[in-house]
C-alpha positions as CSV (number, residue, x, y, z in Angstrom):
1,X,-53.7,-99.7,-27.0
2,X,-52.8,-96.2,-26.6
3,X,-54.7,-94.2,-29.7
4,X,-51.7,-92.3,-30.3
5,X,-49.3,-94.7,-30.6
6,X,-48.3,-94.3,-34.6
7,X,-47.8,-90.6,-33.5
8,X,-45.7,-90.9,-30.4
9,X,-43.7,-94.0,-31.8
10,X,-40.1,-93.3,-31.8
11,X,-37.0,-94.7,-32.5
12,X,-34.5,-95.6,-29.6
13,X,-31.7,-93.2,-30.0
14,X,-30.4,-90.2,-28.1
15,X,-29.6,-88.3,-31.4
16,X,-33.2,-86.9,-31.8
17,X,-32.9,-85.4,-27.9
18,X,-29.7,-82.8,-29.2
19,X,-32.1,-81.8,-33.1
20,X,-35.7,-81.4,-30.6
21,X,-33.0,-79.3,-27.7
22,X,-31.6,-77.2,-30.7
23,X,-35.0,-76.3,-32.6
24,X,-36.5,-75.5,-29.4
25,X,-33.7,-72.8,-28.1
26,X,-33.5,-71.3,-31.8
27,X,-37.2,-71.0,-32.1
28,X,-38.9,-70.2,-28.7
29,X,-37.4,-66.9,-29.0
30,X,-38.8,-66.2,-32.2
31,X,-41.9,-67.1,-31.3
32,X,-42.0,-65.3,-28.1
33,X,-41.0,-62.0,-29.9
34,X,-44.1,-62.6,-32.3
35,X,-46.7,-63.9,-29.5
36,X,-45.6,-62.1,-26.1
37,X,-43.4,-59.2,-27.5
38,X,-40.4,-60.6,-25.7
39,X,-37.0,-59.6,-26.8
40,X,-38.0,-56.3,-28.5
41,X,-40.5,-58.2,-30.3
42,X,-43.9,-56.7,-31.6
43,X,-46.2,-58.9,-30.3
44,X,-49.1,-60.9,-31.5
45,X,-51.5,-58.0,-32.7
46,X,-47.7,-56.8,-34.3
47,X,-47.0,-59.2,-35.7
48,X,-50.3,-60.6,-36.9
49,X,-50.6,-57.1,-38.4
50,X,-47.0,-57.4,-40.4
51,X,-48.2,-60.9,-41.5
52,X,-51.8,-59.8,-43.2
53,X,-51.0,-56.6,-44.0
54,X,-47.1,-56.7,-46.0
55,X,-47.7,-60.4,-47.3
56,X,-51.7,-60.9,-47.1
57,X,-51.8,-63.9,-45.3
58,X,-55.0,-64.4,-44.1
59,X,-55.1,-63.5,-40.3
60,X,-56.3,-67.1,-39.3
61,X,-53.3,-68.2,-41.0
62,X,-50.8,-65.8,-39.8
63,X,-51.8,-66.6,-35.7
64,X,-51.5,-69.7,-36.6
65,X,-47.8,-69.7,-38.2
66,X,-47.2,-67.4,-35.1
67,X,-48.6,-69.7,-32.2
68,X,-46.5,-72.7,-33.9
69,X,-43.4,-70.5,-33.5
70,X,-44.3,-70.4,-29.7
71,X,-45.7,-73.9,-29.1
72,X,-43.7,-76.4,-31.3
73,X,-40.7,-75.5,-29.8
74,X,-41.8,-75.7,-26.1
75,X,-43.5,-79.2,-27.8
76,X,-39.9,-80.2,-29.2
77,X,-38.0,-79.2,-25.6
78,X,-40.0,-81.9,-24.2
79,X,-40.9,-84.7,-26.8
80,X,-44.4,-84.4,-26.7
81,X,-46.1,-85.3,-29.8
82,X,-42.4,-84.4,-31.4
83,X,-44.0,-85.9,-35.2
84,X,-47.1,-82.9,-35.2
85,X,-44.6,-80.1,-33.8
86,X,-42.0,-81.0,-36.4
87,X,-44.4,-81.2,-39.1
88,X,-45.8,-78.1,-38.3
89,X,-42.8,-76.0,-37.7
90,X,-40.9,-77.4,-40.7
91,X,-44.2,-76.0,-42.7
92,X,-44.2,-72.6,-41.3
93,X,-40.5,-72.6,-42.0
94,X,-41.3,-73.6,-45.9
95,X,-43.7,-71.5,-46.2
96,X,-41.6,-68.6,-44.9
97,X,-38.5,-69.2,-47.0
98,X,-40.9,-69.9,-50.5
99,X,-43.1,-66.3,-49.5
100,X,-40.0,-64.1,-47.9
101,X,-36.6,-65.5,-48.1
102,X,-36.2,-67.4,-51.4
103,X,-36.3,-64.0,-53.6
104,X,-32.8,-63.0,-51.7
105,X,-30.9,-66.5,-52.7
106,X,-29.4,-69.0,-50.4
107,X,-27.1,-67.1,-48.3
108,X,-27.9,-65.1,-45.3
109,X,-26.9,-61.7,-45.2
110,X,-23.8,-61.8,-43.3
111,X,-22.8,-58.7,-44.6
112,X,-25.7,-56.2,-44.6
113,X,-24.7,-56.2,-48.5
114,X,-28.3,-57.9,-49.2
115,X,-31.9,-56.4,-48.6
116,X,-32.8,-59.4,-46.8
117,X,-32.1,-62.8,-45.8
118,X,-31.6,-66.0,-47.6
119,X,-33.2,-69.5,-47.1
120,X,-30.3,-71.5,-45.8
121,X,-31.3,-71.2,-42.3
122,X,-34.5,-72.5,-43.4
123,X,-33.5,-75.4,-45.2
124,X,-31.9,-76.4,-42.2
125,X,-34.7,-75.9,-39.9
126,X,-36.8,-77.8,-42.5
127,X,-34.2,-80.8,-42.6
128,X,-34.0,-81.2,-38.6
129,X,-37.8,-81.4,-38.5
130,X,-38.1,-83.8,-41.5
131,X,-35.6,-85.8,-39.4
132,X,-37.9,-85.5,-36.5
133,X,-41.0,-86.2,-38.5
134,X,-39.2,-89.7,-39.8
135,X,-37.7,-90.5,-36.2
136,X,-39.8,-89.2,-33.5
137,X,-38.6,-87.9,-30.1
138,X,-36.2,-90.4,-29.5
139,X,-35.1,-92.0,-26.4
140,X,-35.2,-88.8,-23.8
141,X,-38.7,-87.8,-24.8
142,X,-42.3,-88.0,-23.6
143,X,-43.4,-89.5,-26.7
144,X,-41.4,-92.4,-25.7
145,X,-42.1,-92.6,-22.3
146,X,-46.0,-92.4,-23.1
147,X,-45.7,-94.8,-25.9
148,X,-44.1,-97.9,-23.5
149,X,-41.8,-98.4,-26.1
150,X,-38.4,-100.4,-24.9
């Protein structure tokens, strides 16, 4: 018996594949900015400094969030440990929504008239992560392949 069978179990559906792909495409560049300094990002030291200095998030938790933004999308892309990756990413987005974005309301700053971005993106991200948490990675995932489910 597979010791990870509960974590790897998934519903036989192609739907989770598209959700995993979408979340990975959106979140990996953010993680690469924050950890690797790609796409004009500050890199791990700069992003950690911002989270710790501006938001007073402990360094360990700040780095956990940043590494989650980089590694969870990769796990979602291939569908490996989809449930834990979705949980970690969803929690990171929920915390960001509450600590930073809730004060700006619901809407994104499409017209540049607000001081910051609202929570509408975060609600969608958390909802997508919750879907994957309940369904698993779906038919086209390493979870499905490893679990041996038909």
